[in-house]
N, CA and C atoms of all chains as a GROMACS GRO file, in nm:
protein
  624
    1UNK      N    1  10.402   7.696   4.174
    1UNK     CA    2  10.345   7.845   4.226
    1UNK      C    3  10.465   7.898   4.267
    2UNK      N    4  10.415   8.052   4.292
    2UNK     CA    5  10.541   8.131   4.339
    2UNK      C    6  10.506   8.092   4.500
    3UNK      N    7  10.663   8.103   4.521
    3UNK     CA    8  10.694   8.115   4.662
    3UNK      C    9  10.775   8.215   4.717
    4UNK      N   10  10.730   8.297   4.778
    4UNK     CA   11  10.817   8.388   4.856
    4UNK      C   12  10.941   8.377   4.917
    5UNK      N   13  11.056   8.385   4.912
    5UNK     CA   14  11.159   8.344   4.985
    5UNK      C   15  11.168   8.382   5.106
    6UNK      N   16  11.198   8.258   5.193
    6UNK     CA   17  11.186   8.296   5.339
    6UNK      C   18  11.322   8.396   5.388
    7UNK      N   19  11.282   8.512   5.466
    7UNK     CA   20  11.395   8.571   5.498
    7UNK      C   21  11.480   8.509   5.634
    8UNK      N   22  11.404   8.427   5.696
    8UNK     CA   23  11.463   8.344   5.815
    8UNK      C   24  11.449   8.195   5.785
    9UNK      N   25  11.519   8.118   5.818
    9UNK     CA   26  11.499   8.007   5.773
    9UNK      C   27  11.420   7.928   5.891
   10UNK      N   28  11.348   7.823   5.834
   10UNK     CA   29  11.210   7.792   5.931
   10UNK      C   30  11.323   7.711   6.064
   11UNK      N   31  11.264   7.733   6.190
   11UNK     CA   32  11.344   7.666   6.296
   11UNK      C   33  11.503   7.719   6.325
   12UNK      N   34  11.510   7.810   6.238
   12UNK     CA   35  11.649   7.879   6.279
   12UNK      C   36  11.638   7.996   6.375
   13UNK      N   37  11.733   8.056   6.395
   13UNK     CA   38  11.729   8.194   6.499
   13UNK      C   39  11.680   8.288   6.437
   14UNK      N   40  11.604   8.358   6.477
   14UNK     CA   41  11.549   8.485   6.428
   14UNK      C   42  11.630   8.594   6.492
   15UNK      N   43  11.659   8.659   6.373
   15UNK     CA   44  11.756   8.786   6.380
   15UNK      C   45  11.677   8.908   6.315
   16UNK      N   46  11.689   9.019   6.422
   16UNK     CA   47  11.577   9.110   6.411
   16UNK      C   48  11.627   9.221   6.283
   17UNK      N   49  11.557   9.211   6.205
   17UNK     CA   50  11.628   9.317   6.088
   17UNK      C   51  11.644   9.482   6.178
   18UNK      N   52  11.771   9.509   6.134
   18UNK     CA   53  11.783   9.650   6.173
   18UNK      C   54  11.678   9.742   6.062
   19UNK      N   55  11.644   9.825   6.189
   19UNK     CA   56  11.549   9.947   6.094
   19UNK      C   57  11.620  10.067   6.084
   20UNK      N   58  11.581  10.197   6.055
   20UNK     CA   59  11.631  10.315   6.080
   20UNK      C   60  11.669  10.348   6.191
   21UNK      N   61  11.840  10.402   6.192
   21UNK     CA   62  11.865  10.444   6.329
   21UNK      C   63  11.746  10.576   6.409
   22UNK      N   64  11.683  10.614   6.306
   22UNK     CA   65  11.599  10.742   6.376
   22UNK      C   66  11.453  10.645   6.449
   23UNK      N   67  11.383  10.570   6.412
   23UNK     CA   68  11.309  10.457   6.532
   23UNK      C   69  11.379  10.389   6.628
   24UNK      N   70  11.510  10.351   6.627
   24UNK     CA   71  11.582  10.300   6.765
   24UNK      C   72  11.602  10.411   6.885
   25UNK      N   73  11.570  10.519   6.832
   25UNK     CA   74  11.587  10.655   6.882
   25UNK      C   75  11.509  10.660   7.057
   26UNK      N   76  11.558  10.685   7.152
   26UNK     CA   77  11.476  10.694   7.289
   26UNK      C   78  11.446  10.831   7.329
   27UNK      N   79  11.332  10.830   7.371
   27UNK     CA   80  11.309  10.935   7.385
   27UNK      C   81  11.371  11.012   7.543
   28UNK      N   82  11.405  10.914   7.636
   28UNK     CA   83  11.480  10.935   7.732
   28UNK      C   84  11.628  10.973   7.702
   29UNK      N   85  11.660  10.926   7.583
   29UNK     CA   86  11.818  10.909   7.547
   29UNK      C   87  11.896  11.048   7.556
   30UNK      N   88  12.028  11.066   7.586
   30UNK     CA   89  12.093  11.166   7.588
   30UNK      C   90  12.182  11.197   7.459
   31UNK      N   91  12.159  11.323   7.386
   31UNK     CA   92  12.213  11.325   7.261
   31UNK      C   93  12.369  11.268   7.264
   32UNK      N   94  12.411  11.189   7.171
   32UNK     CA   95  12.548  11.164   7.138
   32UNK      C   96  12.569  11.007   7.204
   33UNK      N   97  12.493  10.953   7.261
   33UNK     CA   98  12.490  10.835   7.316
   33UNK      C   99  12.462  10.762   7.209
   34UNK      N  100  12.506  10.630   7.257
   34UNK     CA  101  12.450  10.504   7.156
   34UNK      C  102  12.329  10.480   7.102
   35UNK      N  103  12.281  10.421   7.016
   35UNK     CA  104  12.130  10.433   6.993
   35UNK      C  105  12.082  10.277   7.083
   36UNK      N  106  12.107  10.226   7.095
   36UNK     CA  107  12.087  10.104   7.208
   36UNK      C  108  12.136  10.100   7.333
   37UNK      N  109  12.026  10.119   7.426
   37UNK     CA  110  12.014  10.140   7.560
   37UNK      C  111  12.032  10.009   7.633
   38UNK      N  112  12.126   9.979   7.722
   38UNK     CA  113  12.050   9.866   7.807
   38UNK      C  114  11.958   9.849   7.901
   39UNK      N  115  11.922   9.731   7.935
   39UNK     CA  116  11.809   9.758   8.044
   39UNK      C  117  11.842   9.815   8.164
   40UNK      N  118  11.802   9.912   8.214
   40UNK     CA  119  11.846   9.950   8.357
   40UNK      C  120  11.842   9.872   8.483
   41UNK      N  121  11.788   9.766   8.480
   41UNK     CA  122  11.756   9.657   8.602
   41UNK      C  123  11.885   9.551   8.546
   42UNK      N  124  11.912   9.514   8.438
   42UNK     CA  125  11.975   9.392   8.411
   42UNK      C  126  12.146   9.453   8.421
   43UNK      N  127  12.156   9.582   8.445
   43UNK     CA  128  12.322   9.597   8.479
   43UNK      C  129  12.365   9.555   8.646
   44UNK      N  130  12.488   9.591   8.643
   44UNK     CA  131  12.544   9.531   8.779
   44UNK      C  132  12.519   9.660   8.849
   45UNK      N  133  12.495   9.582   9.019
   45UNK     CA  134  12.482   9.688   9.111
   45UNK      C  135  12.299   9.755   9.068
   46UNK      N  136  12.211   9.687   9.004
   46UNK     CA  137  12.113   9.742   8.945
   46UNK      C  138  12.003   9.741   9.083
   47UNK      N  139  11.904   9.858   9.065
   47UNK     CA  140  11.833   9.870   9.180
   47UNK      C  141  11.703   9.757   9.178
   48UNK      N  142  11.690   9.726   9.304
   48UNK     CA  143  11.595   9.596   9.314
   48UNK      C  144  11.455   9.677   9.271
   49UNK      N  145  11.383   9.554   9.188
   49UNK     CA  146  11.227   9.618   9.157
   49UNK      C  147  11.144   9.559   9.268
   50UNK      N  148  11.097   9.687   9.364
   50UNK     CA  149  10.985   9.625   9.487
   50UNK      C  150  10.905   9.706   9.536
   51UNK      N  151  10.782   9.686   9.540
   51UNK     CA  152  10.676   9.772   9.557
   51UNK      C  153  10.703   9.887   9.697
   52UNK      N  154  10.828   9.847   9.748
   52UNK     CA  155  10.830   9.927   9.864
   52UNK      C  156  10.925  10.042   9.818
   53UNK      N  157  11.004  10.007   9.705
   53UNK     CA  158  11.115  10.081   9.653
   53UNK      C  159  11.057  10.231   9.583
   54UNK      N  160  10.984  10.258   9.631
   54UNK     CA  161  10.933  10.402   9.583
   54UNK      C  162  10.978  10.479   9.498
   55UNK      N  163  11.108  10.515   9.534
   55UNK     CA  164  11.191  10.593   9.460
   55UNK      C  165  11.239  10.581   9.308
   56UNK      N  166  11.259  10.422   9.298
   56UNK     CA  167  11.318  10.371   9.201
   56UNK      C  168  11.186  10.380   9.089
   57UNK      N  169  11.073  10.330   9.139
   57UNK     CA  170  10.977  10.283   9.067
   57UNK      C  171  10.911  10.433   8.985
   58UNK      N  172  10.903  10.531   9.061
   58UNK     CA  173  10.833  10.658   9.046
   58UNK      C  174  10.886  10.683   8.895
   59UNK      N  175  10.998  10.683   8.908
   59UNK     CA  176  11.100  10.710   8.736
   59UNK      C  177  11.009  10.653   8.650
   60UNK      N  178  10.946  10.546   8.652
   60UNK     CA  179  10.919  10.490   8.536
   60UNK      C  180  10.711  10.511   8.515
   61UNK      N  181  10.713  10.620   8.569
   61UNK     CA  182  10.544  10.664   8.540
   61UNK      C  183  10.553  10.774   8.478
   62UNK      N  184  10.425  10.804   8.389
   62UNK     CA  185  10.429  10.918   8.344
   62UNK      C  186  10.376  11.011   8.414
   63UNK      N  187  10.350  11.152   8.396
   63UNK     CA  188  10.332  11.248   8.489
   63UNK      C  189  10.209  11.213   8.534
   64UNK      N  190  10.090  11.195   8.465
   64UNK     CA  191   9.967  11.149   8.463
   64UNK      C  192   9.989  11.009   8.531
   65UNK      N  193  10.094  10.968   8.589
   65UNK     CA  194  10.075  10.828   8.663
   65UNK      C  195  10.077  10.688   8.602
   66UNK      N  196  10.093  10.715   8.485
   66UNK     CA  197  10.065  10.576   8.401
   66UNK      C  198  10.146  10.479   8.378
   67UNK      N  199  10.220  10.380   8.364
   67UNK     CA  200  10.317  10.327   8.340
   67UNK      C  201  10.388  10.339   8.202
   68UNK      N  202  10.481  10.373   8.193
   68UNK     CA  203  10.563  10.385   8.067
   68UNK      C  204  10.617  10.272   7.985
   69UNK      N  205  10.548  10.257   7.871
   69UNK     CA  206  10.594  10.160   7.782
   69UNK      C  207  10.758  10.118   7.776
   70UNK      N  208  10.804   9.995   7.770
   70UNK     CA  209  10.947   9.955   7.762
   70UNK      C  210  11.004   9.996   7.651
   71UNK      N  211  10.933  10.035   7.558
   71UNK     CA  212  10.983  10.070   7.418
   71UNK      C  213  11.016  10.210   7.434
   72UNK      N  214  11.006  10.285   7.559
   72UNK     CA  215  11.040  10.414   7.587
   72UNK      C  216  11.178  10.414   7.697
   73UNK      N  217  11.135  10.338   7.764
   73UNK     CA  218  11.249  10.314   7.897
   73UNK      C  219  11.353  10.195   7.872
   74UNK      N  220  11.326  10.087   7.760
   74UNK     CA  221  11.439  10.024   7.741
   74UNK      C  222  11.482   9.920   7.858
   75UNK      N  223  11.344   9.902   7.931
   75UNK     CA  224  11.341   9.793   8.037
   75UNK      C  225  11.311   9.658   7.948
   76UNK      N  226  11.380   9.565   8.022
   76UNK     CA  227  11.381   9.431   7.918
   76UNK      C  228  11.233   9.344   7.943
   77UNK      N  229  11.187   9.254   7.893
   77UNK     CA  230  11.043   9.210   7.882
   77UNK      C  231  11.030   9.147   7.969
   78UNK      N  232  11.130   9.100   8.090
   78UNK     CA  233  11.116   9.018   8.201
   78UNK      C  234  11.097   9.123   8.326
   79UNK      N  235  11.171   9.227   8.306
   79UNK     CA  236  11.190   9.314   8.398
   79UNK      C  237  11.042   9.428   8.416
   80UNK      N  238  11.041   9.432   8.288
   80UNK     CA  239  10.845   9.514   8.284
   80UNK      C  240  10.802   9.418   8.350
   81UNK      N  241  10.775   9.301   8.366
   81UNK     CA  242  10.642   9.243   8.367
   81UNK      C  243  10.664   9.241   8.548
   82UNK      N  244  10.763   9.250   8.578
   82UNK     CA  245  10.810   9.244   8.743
   82UNK      C  246  10.795   9.417   8.793
   83UNK      N  247  10.819   9.515   8.680
   83UNK     CA  248  10.774   9.648   8.723
   83UNK      C  249  10.642   9.669   8.770
   84UNK      N  250  10.544   9.634   8.657
   84UNK     CA  251  10.432   9.678   8.668
   84UNK      C  252  10.355   9.585   8.751
   85UNK      N  253  10.401   9.458   8.796
   85UNK     CA  254  10.351   9.448   8.930
   85UNK      C  255  10.374   9.525   9.045
   86UNK      N  256  10.504   9.531   9.040
   86UNK     CA  257  10.539   9.631   9.152
   86UNK      C  258  10.457   9.728   9.173
   87UNK      N  259  10.450   9.809   9.057
   87UNK     CA  260  10.340   9.948   9.042
   87UNK      C  261  10.225   9.894   9.110
   88UNK      N  262  10.164   9.801   9.054
   88UNK     CA  263  10.004   9.792   9.110
   88UNK      C  264  10.021   9.753   9.246
   89UNK      N  265  10.132   9.703   9.298
   89UNK     CA  266  10.118   9.674   9.454
   89UNK      C  267  10.127   9.775   9.508
   90UNK      N  268  10.235   9.903   9.497
   90UNK     CA  269  10.266   9.999   9.537
   90UNK      C  270  10.113  10.077   9.514
   91UNK      N  271  10.055  10.079   9.409
   91UNK     CA  272   9.925  10.187   9.412
   91UNK      C  273   9.817  10.146   9.495
   92UNK      N  274   9.791   9.995   9.551
   92UNK     CA  275   9.735   9.964   9.650
   92UNK      C  276   9.724  10.043   9.770
   93UNK      N  277   9.883  10.032   9.794
   93UNK     CA  278   9.890  10.092   9.931
   93UNK      C  279   9.906  10.226   9.900
   94UNK      N  280   9.857  10.319   9.853
   94UNK     CA  281   9.882  10.444   9.802
   94UNK      C  282  10.012  10.496   9.820
   95UNK      N  283  10.108  10.427   9.774
   95UNK     CA  284  10.227  10.506   9.774
   95UNK      C  285  10.289  10.558   9.682
   96UNK      N  286  10.207  10.548   9.556
   96UNK     CA  287  10.241  10.622   9.412
   96UNK      C  288  10.132  10.718   9.415
   97UNK      N  289  10.376   7.320  10.503
   97UNK     CA  290  10.502   7.396  10.427
   97UNK      C  291  10.529   7.565  10.457
   98UNK      N  292  10.643   7.579  10.508
   98UNK     CA  293  10.672   7.712  10.522
   98UNK      C  294  10.702   7.840  10.425
   99UNK      N  295  10.646   7.944  10.444
   99UNK     CA  296  10.637   8.035  10.292
   99UNK      C  297  10.697   8.134  10.392
  100UNK      N  298  10.778   8.228  10.322
  100UNK     CA  299  10.783   8.374  10.367
  100UNK      C  300  10.688   8.499  10.299
  101UNK      N  301  10.604   8.552  10.391
  101UNK     CA  302  10.522   8.665  10.352
  101UNK      C  303  10.552   8.789  10.403
  102UNK      N  304  10.508   8.902  10.349
  102UNK     CA  305  10.527   9.013  10.390
  102UNK      C  306  10.380   9.104  10.392
  103UNK      N  307  10.341   9.172  10.515
  103UNK     CA  308  10.221   9.192  10.524
  103UNK      C  309  10.217   9.364  10.565
  104UNK      N  310  10.167   9.412  10.509
  104UNK     CA  311  10.163   9.579  10.496
  104UNK      C  312  10.025   9.616  10.570
  105UNK      N  313  10.011   9.726  10.674
  105UNK     CA  314   9.900   9.733  10.710
  105UNK      C  315   9.880   9.902  10.666
  106UNK      N  316   9.784   9.958  10.662
  106UNK     CA  317   9.760  10.065  10.624
  106UNK      C  318   9.657  10.125  10.748
  107UNK      N  319   9.677  10.215  10.825
  107UNK     CA  320   9.587  10.243  10.926
  107UNK      C  321   9.545  10.406  10.960
  108UNK      N  322   9.445  10.414  11.012
  108UNK     CA  323   9.356  10.531  11.008
  108UNK      C  324   9.435  10.616  11.095
  109UNK      N  325   9.467  10.754  11.038
  109UNK     CA  326   9.586  10.840  11.120
  109UNK      C  327   9.520  10.904  11.249
  110UNK      N  328   9.358  10.913  11.246
  110UNK     CA  329   9.255  10.983  11.376
  110UNK      C  330   9.297  10.860  11.495
  111UNK      N  331   9.365  10.778  11.494
  111UNK     CA  332   9.384  10.635  11.648
  111UNK      C  333   9.480  10.708  11.700
  112UNK      N  334   9.488  10.670  11.843
  112UNK     CA  335   9.576  10.706  11.918
  112UNK      C  336   9.673  10.620  11.933
  113UNK      N  337   9.813  10.636  11.992
  113UNK     CA  338   9.940  10.536  12.000
  113UNK      C  339   9.877  10.446  12.069
  114UNK      N  340   9.788  10.425  12.137
  114UNK     CA  341   9.780  10.289  12.232
  114UNK      C  342   9.671  10.191  12.155
  115UNK      N  343   9.599  10.303  12.088
  115UNK     CA  344   9.512  10.180  11.982
  115UNK      C  345   9.605  10.102  11.858
  116UNK      N  346   9.695  10.218  11.804
  116UNK     CA  347   9.756  10.151  11.722
  116UNK      C  348   9.874  10.013  11.782
  117UNK      N  349   9.915  10.050  11.883
  117UNK     CA  350   9.989   9.922  11.933
  117UNK      C  351   9.890   9.801  11.963
  118UNK      N  352   9.720   9.827  11.986
  118UNK     CA  353   9.666   9.700  12.016
  118UNK      C  354   9.658   9.640  11.902
  119UNK      N  355   9.613   9.708  11.780
  119UNK     CA  356   9.599   9.654  11.684
  119UNK      C  357   9.719   9.573  11.611
  120UNK      N  358   9.813   9.632  11.643
  120UNK     CA  359   9.944   9.617  11.604
  120UNK      C  360   9.977   9.456  11.674
  121UNK      N  361   9.942   9.440  11.783
  121UNK     CA  362   9.950   9.301  11.895
  121UNK      C  363   9.840   9.221  11.804
  122UNK      N  364   9.738   9.270  11.787
  122UNK     CA  365   9.627   9.156  11.729
  122UNK      C  366   9.665   9.096  11.623
  123UNK      N  367   9.720   9.158  11.517
  123UNK     CA  368   9.754   9.104  11.405
  123UNK      C  369   9.863   9.020  11.433
  124UNK      N  370   9.997   9.043  11.489
  124UNK     CA  371  10.129   8.965  11.543
  124UNK      C  372  10.045   8.814  11.580
  125UNK      N  373   9.927   8.852  11.698
  125UNK     CA  374   9.880   8.758  11.762
  125UNK      C  375   9.815   8.652  11.677
  126UNK      N  376   9.802   8.672  11.588
  126UNK     CA  377   9.724   8.595  11.476
  126UNK      C  378   9.843   8.529  11.392
  127UNK      N  379   9.941   8.577  11.358
  127UNK     CA  380  10.039   8.501  11.333
  127UNK      C  381  10.106   8.398  11.391
  128UNK      N  382  10.161   8.415  11.512
  128UNK     CA  383  10.183   8.338  11.615
  128UNK      C  384  10.058   8.235  11.673
  129UNK      N  385   9.938   8.258  11.689
  129UNK     CA  386   9.857   8.134  11.725
  129UNK      C  387   9.823   8.049  11.620
  130UNK      N  388   9.879   8.113  11.471
  130UNK     CA  389   9.904   7.974  11.357
  130UNK      C  390  10.004   7.909  11.367
  131UNK      N  391  10.102   7.930  11.458
  131UNK     CA  392  10.238   7.836  11.442
  131UNK      C  393  10.308   7.922  11.318
  132UNK      N  394  10.326   8.067  11.310
  132UNK     CA  395  10.396   8.150  11.249
  132UNK      C  396  10.502   8.194  11.330
  133UNK      N  397  10.617   8.260  11.211
  133UNK     CA  398  10.718   8.320  11.292
  133UNK      C  399  10.728   8.446  11.231
  134UNK      N  400  10.722   8.551  11.381
  134UNK     CA  401  10.756   8.674  11.309
  134UNK      C  402  10.917   8.698  11.286
  135UNK      N  403  10.958   8.757  11.175
  135UNK     CA  404  11.126   8.785  11.113
  135UNK      C  405  11.143   8.924  11.152
  136UNK      N  406  11.069   9.018  11.131
  136UNK     CA  407  11.094   9.149  11.139
  136UNK      C  408  10.965   9.234  11.134
  137UNK      N  409  10.967   9.325  11.200
  137UNK     CA  410  10.850   9.438  11.176
  137UNK      C  411  10.919   9.560  11.147
  138UNK      N  412  10.826   9.630  11.090
  138UNK     CA  413  10.859   9.790  11.046
  138UNK      C  414  10.780   9.879  11.072
  139UNK      N  415  10.822   9.980  11.117
  139UNK     CA  416  10.701  10.104  11.089
  139UNK      C  417  10.756  10.243  11.006
  140UNK      N  418  10.737  10.247  10.928
  140UNK     CA  419  10.682  10.323  10.832
  140UNK      C  420  10.661  10.500  10.873
  141UNK      N  421  10.600  10.499  10.990
  141UNK     CA  422  10.543  10.590  11.041
  141UNK      C  423  10.444  10.679  10.945
  142UNK      N  424  10.380  10.777  10.982
  142UNK     CA  425  10.288  10.865  10.931
  142UNK      C  426  10.327  10.926  10.793
  143UNK      N  427  10.280  10.883  10.702
  143UNK     CA  428  10.264  10.920  10.566
  143UNK      C  429  10.161  10.983  10.483
  144UNK      N  430  10.189  11.043  10.400
  144UNK     CA  431  10.096  11.108  10.322
  144UNK      C  432  10.054  11.028  10.193
  145UNK      N  433   9.944  10.993  10.206
  145UNK     CA  434   9.879  10.917  10.120
  145UNK      C  435   9.879  10.990   9.965
  146UNK      N  436   9.898  10.886   9.864
  146UNK     CA  437   9.885  10.953   9.682
  146UNK      C  438   9.746  11.014   9.666
  147UNK      N  439   9.686  10.906   9.731
  147UNK     CA  440   9.522  10.970   9.691
  147UNK      C  441   9.447  10.933   9.842
  148UNK      N  442   9.342  11.008   9.847
  148UNK     CA  443   9.224  10.995   9.935
  148UNK      C  444   9.193  10.853   9.923
  149UNK      N  445   9.195  10.788  10.096
  149UNK     CA  446   9.098  10.701  10.106
  149UNK      C  447   9.009  10.720  10.220
  150UNK      N  448   8.897  10.709  10.180
  150UNK     CA  449   8.776  10.700  10.274
  150UNK      C  450   8.842  10.854  10.353
  151UNK      N  451   8.848  10.966  10.259
  151UNK     CA  452   8.830  11.108  10.301
  151UNK      C  453   8.998  11.126  10.367
  152UNK      N  454   9.078  11.011  10.376
  152UNK     CA  455   9.146  11.070  10.471
  152UNK      C  456   9.299  11.061  10.437
  153UNK      N  457   9.412  11.166  10.444
  153UNK     CA  458   9.492  11.191  10.346
  153UNK      C  459   9.622  11.156  10.449
  154UNK      N  460   9.646  11.079  10.519
  154UNK     CA  461   9.754  11.087  10.581
  154UNK      C  462   9.716  10.910  10.657
  155UNK      N  463   9.816  10.845  10.686
  155UNK     CA  464   9.778  10.703  10.759
  155UNK      C  465   9.906  10.684  10.793
  156UNK      N  466   9.924  10.571  10.914
  156UNK     CA  467   9.991  10.488  10.970
  156UNK      C  468  10.048  10.373  10.874
  157UNK      N  469  10.202  10.338  10.845
  157UNK     CA  470  10.217  10.240  10.805
  157UNK      C  471  10.292  10.101  10.878
  158UNK      N  472  10.231  10.005  10.869
  158UNK     CA  473  10.330   9.908  10.967
  158UNK      C  474  10.350   9.788  10.840
  159UNK      N  475  10.474   9.727  10.877
  159UNK     CA  476  10.534   9.636  10.778
  159UNK      C  477  10.568   9.490  10.856
  160UNK      N  478  10.464   9.406  10.841
  160UNK     CA  479  10.554   9.240  10.898
  160UNK      C  480  10.585   9.151  10.792
  161UNK      N  481  10.734   9.114  10.848
  161UNK     CA  482  10.765   9.011  10.771
  161UNK      C  483  10.783   8.870  10.845
  162UNK      N  484  10.695   8.772  10.780
  162UNK     CA  485  10.701   8.638  10.858
  162UNK      C  486  10.678   8.535  10.746
  163UNK      N  487  10.720   8.436  10.861
  163UNK     CA  488  10.721   8.277  10.777
  163UNK      C  489  10.578   8.201  10.853
  164UNK      N  490  10.531   8.112  10.783
  164UNK     CA  491  10.454   8.034  10.793
  164UNK      C  492  10.351   7.953  10.720
  165UNK      N  493  10.220   7.916  10.728
  165UNK     CA  494  10.168   7.856  10.636
  165UNK      C  495  10.054   7.930  10.589
  166UNK      N  496  10.000   7.887  10.484
  166UNK     CA  497   9.919   7.997  10.380
  166UNK      C  498   9.791   8.004  10.442
  167UNK      N  499   9.747   7.942  10.571
  167UNK     CA  500   9.606   7.975  10.628
  167UNK      C  501   9.624   8.092  10.701
  168UNK      N  502   9.748   8.126  10.745
  168UNK     CA  503   9.756   8.246  10.782
  168UNK      C  504   9.761   8.379  10.722
  169UNK      N  505   9.716   8.333  10.596
  169UNK     CA  506   9.684   8.486  10.497
  169UNK      C  507   9.550   8.489  10.499
  170UNK      N  508   9.505   8.355  10.493
  170UNK     CA  509   9.339   8.352  10.511
  170UNK      C  510   9.276   8.435  10.608
  171UNK      N  511   9.384   8.386  10.734
  171UNK     CA  512   9.293   8.458  10.850
  171UNK      C  513   9.317   8.606  10.854
  172UNK      N  514   9.447   8.643  10.808
  172UNK     CA  515   9.474   8.763  10.817
  172UNK      C  516   9.375   8.890  10.734
  173UNK      N  517   9.362   8.795  10.584
  173UNK     CA  518   9.275   8.885  10.542
  173UNK      C  519   9.117   8.891  10.552
  174UNK      N  520   9.053   8.769  10.620
  174UNK     CA  521   8.946   8.763  10.648
  174UNK      C  522   8.914   8.864  10.732
  175UNK      N  523   9.020   8.857  10.900
  175UNK     CA  524   8.997   8.994  10.985
  175UNK      C  525   8.991   9.140  10.925
  176UNK      N  526   9.130   9.125  10.841
  176UNK     CA  527   9.161   9.252  10.782
  176UNK      C  528   9.050   9.357  10.697
  177UNK      N  529   8.936   9.253  10.649
  177UNK     CA  530   8.828   9.298  10.548
  177UNK      C  531   8.732   9.369  10.639
  178UNK      N  532   8.689   9.288  10.774
  178UNK     CA  533   8.620   9.347  10.883
  178UNK      C  534   8.650   9.486  10.928
  179UNK      N  535   8.786   9.463  10.970
  179UNK     CA  536   8.837   9.571  11.079
  179UNK      C  537   8.820   9.708  11.021
  180UNK      N  538   8.759   9.773  11.104
  180UNK     CA  539   8.683   9.968  11.026
  180UNK      C  540   8.828  10.014  11.059
  181UNK      N  541   8.937  10.015  11.122
  181UNK     CA  542   9.028  10.122  11.140
  181UNK      C  543   9.176  10.083  11.057
  182UNK      N  544   9.151   9.979  10.968
  182UNK     CA  545   9.210   9.961  10.843
  182UNK      C  546   9.164  10.018  10.736
  183UNK      N  547   9.260  10.113  10.661
  183UNK     CA  548   9.238  10.189  10.541
  183UNK      C  549   9.235  10.070  10.448
  184UNK      N  550   9.354   9.992  10.410
  184UNK     CA  551   9.433   9.921  10.334
  184UNK      C  552   9.484   9.788  10.395
  185UNK      N  553   9.514   9.684  10.318
  185UNK     CA  554   9.667   9.584  10.364
  185UNK      C  555   9.667   9.519  10.248
  186UNK      N  556   9.827   9.496  10.254
  186UNK     CA  557   9.850   9.392  10.135
  186UNK      C  558   9.935   9.293  10.153
  187UNK      N  559   9.927   9.170  10.166
  187UNK     CA  560  10.025   9.049  10.163
  187UNK      C  561  10.078   8.996  10.048
  188UNK      N  562  10.209   9.007  10.044
  188UNK     CA  563  10.266   8.965   9.938
  188UNK      C  564  10.335   8.811   9.970
  189UNK      N  565  10.367   8.745   9.879
  189UNK     CA  566  10.460   8.625   9.887
  189UNK      C  567  10.586   8.644   9.855
  190UNK      N  568  10.724   8.619   9.924
  190UNK     CA  569  10.836   8.636   9.863
  190UNK      C  570  10.913   8.535   9.899
  191UNK      N  571  11.002   8.492   9.771
  191UNK     CA  572  11.071   8.388   9.815
  191UNK      C  573  11.209   8.399   9.919
  192UNK      N  574  11.260   8.527   9.972
  192UNK     CA  575  11.334   8.538  10.042
  192UNK      C  576  11.332   8.673  10.106
  193UNK      N  577  11.318   8.667  10.238
  193UNK     CA  578  11.309   8.789  10.334
  193UNK      C  579  11.440   8.904  10.292
  194UNK      N  580  11.452   9.016  10.277
  194UNK     CA  581  11.574   9.101  10.246
  194UNK      C  582  11.584   9.202  10.374
  195UNK      N  583  11.626   9.136  10.432
  195UNK     CA  584  11.620   9.242  10.590
  195UNK      C  585  11.740   9.347  10.588
  196UNK      N  586  11.784   9.405  10.462
  196UNK     CA  587  11.919   9.477  10.459
  196UNK      C  588  11.827   9.625  10.436
  197UNK      N  589  11.771   9.607  10.335
  197UNK     CA  590  11.722   9.715  10.262
  197UNK      C  591  11.599   9.781  10.340
  198UNK      N  592  11.610   9.922  10.346
  198UNK     CA  593  11.508   9.997  10.401
  198UNK      C  594  11.474  10.147  10.329
  199UNK      N  595  11.354  10.098  10.288
  199UNK     CA  596  11.350  10.234  10.156
  199UNK      C  597  11.263  10.340  10.268
  200UNK      N  598  11.210  10.314  10.362
  200UNK     CA  599  11.144  10.427  10.417
  200UNK      C  600  11.227  10.488  10.540
  201UNK      N  601  11.327  10.583  10.544
  201UNK     CA  602  11.392  10.652  10.610
  201UNK      C  603  11.293  10.790  10.630
  202UNK      N  604  11.383  10.842  10.710
  202UNK     CA  605  11.323  10.990  10.748
  202UNK      C  606  11.319  11.098  10.608
  203UNK      N  607  11.463  11.059  10.576
  203UNK     CA  608  11.460  11.171  10.397
  203UNK      C  609  11.358  11.160  10.351
  204UNK      N  610  11.326  11.022  10.282
  204UNK     CA  611  11.214  11.025  10.190
  204UNK      C  612  11.112  11.034  10.214
  205UNK      N  613  11.036  11.065  10.356
  205UNK     CA  614  10.949  11.111  10.399
  205UNK      C  615  10.909  11.270  10.379
  206UNK      N  616  11.036  11.330  10.436
  206UNK     CA  617  11.014  11.481  10.398
  206UNK      C  618  10.999  11.515  10.233
  207UNK      N  619  11.084  11.438  10.153
  207UNK     CA  620  11.064  11.454  10.009
  207UNK      C  621  10.937  11.453   9.962
  208UNK      N  622  10.832  11.345  10.049
  208UNK     CA  623  10.710  11.356   9.987
  208UNK      C  624  10.631  11.424  10.014
   0.00000   0.00000   0.00000
């Protein structure tokens, strides 16, 4: 029987395959910068994600008030969860 | 068990100052009666709402940080649901109170 070769070993670490440089580009990225951008909330002295911190949270909304996907803003998965919760709390209080 | 909570009140803007103080005392009394401890209170002042709530465009914001048991939250919410001078309220459980950050200074209000 034909078995296709496994790219990643079973139980081994999964490594991301490199896609073309075009798809890694960010919409918010400045030209001439590296393709991979770090999460803005994981750096040193990063702003705190909080529903009261309206000035920071507002950057991660589109013009129509929808939450921007993390693939555009390059926020990490954990921080994106916190962020979306903070946005929804701020919406209840009509801060956003 | 003691937990840390943050309670925010959104109050109708057509109330007089003494009414607002009364309302604020009412909610801080609820916390004290249920053996809670108020850590900090913040006044965010009159702020424009980002969308209309019950046909009002502006509202007073009050913020209470307190410690206490979970039954206080039940009490606050059951009374807040009936209260007609409140537009909205929100209770959030936090691990630790941050008493330094002040997100609502006068500059911010002018920008909005």
